[in-house]
N, C-alpha and C positions, 0 to 999 in steps of 0.2 A: 272865819278863822283861817289864818294862813298856815300852810305846812312848812316845816323847816326844810331848807334846801340842803341837799347832799353835795358837798364840794366834789368836783370831778377834776381829773387830771386833763391836761390839754392834749394828751395822746393816749392810746390804748395802754392800759396798765401792763407791766411786765408779766404779772401773774396770769392775765388773760392770754397773752401771747404764748406763754409756756403751756398753759392748759390746752389751748387750741392746737398747738404743735403735738402735744401728747396724744390728744384724741385722734388727730389725723394719722399719726404713726400707728396707733393701736388699731384704728379702722383699716388701715392699709395692710397691717399684718394679718388680720382676719380675712380680708378680701383675698390676699395671696394664699392663705391656707386653703380657702375654699377653691380657688383656682387650681391648687395642687391636688385637689381631691379630698381634702380633709374638711368636709362640710360639717362635721360635728363640732368644730372649734367655734367658740363664742367669745365675744368681747370680754366677758368676766374671766375667762380662762387666762387672759394676759397677766392677771395678778399672780398666777402660779408660774406660768412660763418665765416670767421676769425674775422670779425669786427662788426657784427650785434648783439647787445644785445637782450635779450629776450623781453624787453619792447619797442624795436625799436630804431631807430636812424635816424638822418638826413643824406642824401647822402653826403653832403659836409664834415661832421664830419668823416664818414667812409672813404671817399677818403683821407682825411688828415692822418688818422691812417694807411691806407694801403699804403700810399706813391704813390698814383696815382692821375691823374687829376680828377676834378669833372665830366668832360665830359665822361671820361672812366668809372667811377663808375656809372654814369647815364645810360650809354649804357648797362652795365652788369645788373643793376637793372631792366631796361625795359625788357631785355631778360628773367630775372627770374620772372617778373610779368606775362609775356606771357606764361611761363611754369607753372604758378600757384604755384610758390615757395614763392613768396613775394606778399605783398599788400602795397599800398601807401595810407596814410590817411592825412588829414589836421592836421597840428601841432596845438594843443590846445593853445599853448603859442604864436603862430605867424601864423595867418591865411594865410599869403603868402607862408609859407613853408610847406613841406610835410615830414611826418615821414614814414620811411620804417619799416615794420614789417613782420614777417613770416606769411604765410597763414597756414591753418591747415596742408596741404600737406607739406609745407616747414618745419614746426615744426617737422614732422615725419622724413623727410630727414635729417635735422640738428641733430635731436636726435640720429638717427642711426650713423651719422658721429661722434658725440661726444662720443657715446658708443665705437665706434671703436678706437677713440683716446685713451681712457682709456685702452683698450686691448693692443694697440700698445705700450703704455708707460710701461705696465706690461711686455710685451715681451722684450722691451729694457732693463729693469731692470734685467730680468732673463738672458738675453744674456751677458750683461756687468757686472752684479752684482749690487746690490742695491747701494752700496757706490760709485762705479765708475760712475754709471748713475746719481746719485745725484750731483756728482762733475761736470759732463757735464752740467747739467741744471743750477747749480750755476754759473759756469764760463760764460755761455751764458748770463744769467741775468746780471751779473756784467759787461760783455763786453758792453752790451747796455747802462748800467748806465755810464760807463766810456766814451763811445762815445758821449752820451748826454751831459756829463759834459764838454768834449772838445769843443763841438759845442757852448755851452753856454759861455764858457770862450772866444772863438774866437769872438763870437757876441758881448760880453761885451767889449773886447779890440777894436773892430772896432768902436763901438759906442763912446768910450772915446778918440779915436784918432783924 
């Protein structure tokens, strides 16, 4: 009995390139945090650092933006609270909800991370040239917009069918 063949692209799929770049960037951020003395930082913490605003946010909102479950986000938040990176406070607009904010220590760790991101972006611009790096950023932003538009169009078509 023969097995069906999966058709392959003649080059590495874009999704693979983007995922590999994402993993490399996230690993680099954790490596740098450790080098800066923040050895408590883990890869999973990137899902919070990438989506927590300075004034705080609800865990459910961060989970939706990060594309992970509320339970997964809650687990990461609890770990980060235990490490004194985050604090949880009652939401002044909804007493049943909690708002996640950075602790003083968490602000220092996040600040170091964002400073490093600025350095990294400068290094990329130097490596690839300002114009080419600007094109990369522009194309990635537009790619997200196009995918969001495709999803909205498909959702609208499903709702009208």
